[in-house]
N, C-alpha and C positions, 0 to 999 in steps of 0.2 A: 598179199604183201609182195612187193617186187624184190626179187633176190639180187643182192649186190655181191660182187666178187670179194670185197674187203670187209664184209660183215660176218659175224658169227651167228647171226639170227637166222632162223629158218631151217629148212631141211633140204638135202640134196640126195639124189640117187647114186647108185654105183657108177654108172657111166659118166655122169657129170663130175663126180668126185675124181675118178681116174683121169679124165681129160684135163681137169684143172691142175692136178698134181703134175702131170706130164708137162703141161704148159709152163708151170712155175720152174720145173727143173730145166727145161730147154731155155727159158729166159735167163736163168742164172748162168748156165753154161755159155750161152751166146754172148751175154754182156761181159763175162769174164774173159772170154777169148778175144773179143774186140778190144777191150781195155788193155789187156796184156800186149797184144800186137801193136796198139797205138803207142803206148808208152815205151815199148822196146825200140821203136823206130823213130822216136821223137828226136829231132836234131838239136835240141837246146839243152842237152845235158843227159845225165843218167837218172831217169825217173822210173825205171822199170818196176820198183816196188809199188808204185801207185796203181798199176794194173791189178795186182793181187788185192790191194786194199779196196778198190772199187768192186772187185768180185766178192770179197767178204761182206761188204756193206749190202750189196744186192742179195747175196745169199741169206743174210739175216732178215732182210725185209721179206723175201719170198718164203722163208721158213715161218715167219709170223702169219703171213697170209695162208700158208699151207695148214697151220694149226687151226685157223678159223674154219677152213674147209673141213678139217677132220672133226671139229666140234659139230658142224652141221650134219656130217655123215653119222657121227655117233648118236646124235639126237634122232636121226632117221631110223637107226637100227634099234633104238630103245636102250642104249647103253649109257652108263653114267659118264659125266664130263671128266671125271678124274682119270679116265683112261688115257687122256692126253699126256699125263705124266710118264707113261711108258715110252714116250718119244725121247726121254732123257737117258734111257737105258740102251746101250749099244746091243744090237741083235734083236731085242724085243721091239724096237721101233719098226724094224722091217716087218716083223710078224704082225704088228698092229695095222700097219699100212696095207699089207696084203689081206688081212682079215676084213678091213674096212672096204677094200676094193671088191671083195667077192661075197660078202655076207648079204643076205636078202634084207629088204626093208621090213620094218615092223608095221603091220597094218593097224589102223586106228580102231 
């Protein structure tokens, strides 16, 4: 099966998981910075809140894609899917991401 970036089906390893999460974070930060700079310097009025709005929308989309990547990684580690609920708990979410980035894959 071909692995797609926006699907939660399949399995991914540690390196691919870490690379994809870093890419999603950089995409979110980059789009937010560009949007804020664009709307702060727009000459047709004061639309600076639109930059933050675009950043929030992109962050939500990237977080959903990141959860899909986490599901793939949890499946690869042999962990249950409900571990994604830890992403709602501040502090625990960073520990789960760190664990997913360093834990070895479960052999079949």
